[in-house]
N, C-alpha and C positions, 0 to 999 in steps of 0.2 A: 520649293526644297528650303531646309530651316538648317544652319550650321550646326556645328558639334555643342554638345550641352554646357551650359556654363556655368560655374559654381555659384553658391551667395556668398559673398563676403560681407557677412554683418556684424563684425565682430573686430575689434582691433584695441589695439593699448601700447604705454611702452613700458621695458621692465623695469619695475622699481628694484631699488638697492636691496630690499629684503626680500628679494625671492634669486637673491643669489648665495652660494654656498660656500664652504671652507674649498674646493674648487676654482671659485672664480668664475661660475657659470649658474645657470636657473639649475636650482637645484629638481629633483624629478617630482616632488610634490603641485609644485607651482606648475606644473606642463597640465597637472587635472584640474588645477582652479583655471586654467586658461579656455582647455576644453571644457568644462563644467561652462564658464561664463558663454563660449562659442554656441553650445547645444543650447542655452537659456535663450540667445537670442536667435537663435534658429524656429523654436517655440514662438517666439514674438511676433516671429516674419511669418509667420501660418496662424495666428490669430491669439497665442496662448496670454493671457494674463490674468488679473486679480478678478476680473467677469467672471471669465469662463473657470478659472479654477475652483469659486466659488458654488458656480451654479452644475459643473458637469466633468470634473474631477483633475487630475493633475496626470505626470510624470513622474515616474522612476526610472533610474537606468540601473536595468537587469545585468549588466556585462560589457567590459568596456577591457579591452587590449591598447597601451600607447606603446610605439617605437620613436625611443630614441635613435635618431640618425644624426645630428650633428648639436656642436654647444649652441646655447643662447649667452650672449649677458648683457648687462647693467644695462639701461638707456638703449636699447636695440626696439626697432620700432619692429611690434608683431603682429599677426594677423590670420585670419582661416578662411582654408576654401574650404566650402563645407558641401559637401554631397548628401544627397538623401536616397540612397541604396536602393531602398524597398521602404513599403507605409504598404499598412492591411489596416482593421477598423482598431485593431489593438497595440500596437507594434511602429515603432520607428527605426530604420537600420542605418546606420549616418557614419561616414566617415567625414574628421576633419583633418586637413593639411594646416602644420603650422607654417607658417614663412615667415622669412625675414624679413626687414625692405623690400618686400614687394618681387621677392627673388622668386622663379617659380621651382625652385625645388625645396622641396618640405624638409625640415629640421626636425620633426617629428608626426607622427600622425595617429589618431586616433579613431579606433573602431566602436562603436558602440550598437546596445541592443535598447531601445527605450519604451516601457509598455505604457498605457495610459491606463492609472488605475482610479476609483472610485472608494471611497470608505463606508462604509454600512454603519448604520446605528448604531453600533455598539464600537466604532473605529477602528474595526476591521480592514485592510487594504486588501482590494482584490482587483484582477486585471477584467476592464469593461471597455465596450466600444467607445471611442470619440464619438462627440457630438459634429455637429454641422455648425458653422462650415468649416472648422480646422480638418473634422475627415477629409473634404472634398479638394482643400488648399493640400495638404499630405498627398494624397495618391496625385495629386495633379503635379506638384512638384518632383514627385518620387516620377512618374511618365516622361517629364522633361529629362529628367537625368538617366535615364534606361538606355539612353543609348551610349553612356560611359561603358568601354571596354574598365572593367572594375581590374584596379594591382592583383598580380597573383597571391598578394599577402591577406588579401581576404578573405576571411571566415579562418584562418589557420588560427591557431594556440600558441603559447609559448613554445621554446623552442625546449628538448629534452637532451640529454647528456649523451644517449644510445646513439 
């Protein structure tokens, strides 16, 4: 019997001074940069790189939602726990938990839907199936993360005033 699913921890950095805003903490745009880096490292983990991109296509983020839970400050070590919540031949459903100094409590989360895209002869992007072995790697990772009981905020949108 195997244990509980383990997230990937494939991205880490130290918050540089330029990521701080006038409130003395990480500005909201830099969270997107951090999560974008984490998504790129997830793709590298699955076998995506220059060779794959040139031969088989690329990935576009079609939708994303960031939840800001606590402040992050200059000089702090941040990393992401990454979960592949689902995958099929054309999509990756990703969850990143942003952590400070390896604390188990996320300071932010990002949920995103990534699409596999090829460019037609005229340069027009269109969603298309992933090539092997990336597809199998994605399906295998998603299956290993399937036992995770997804947090209740997964699949929700921004709150309304009503």
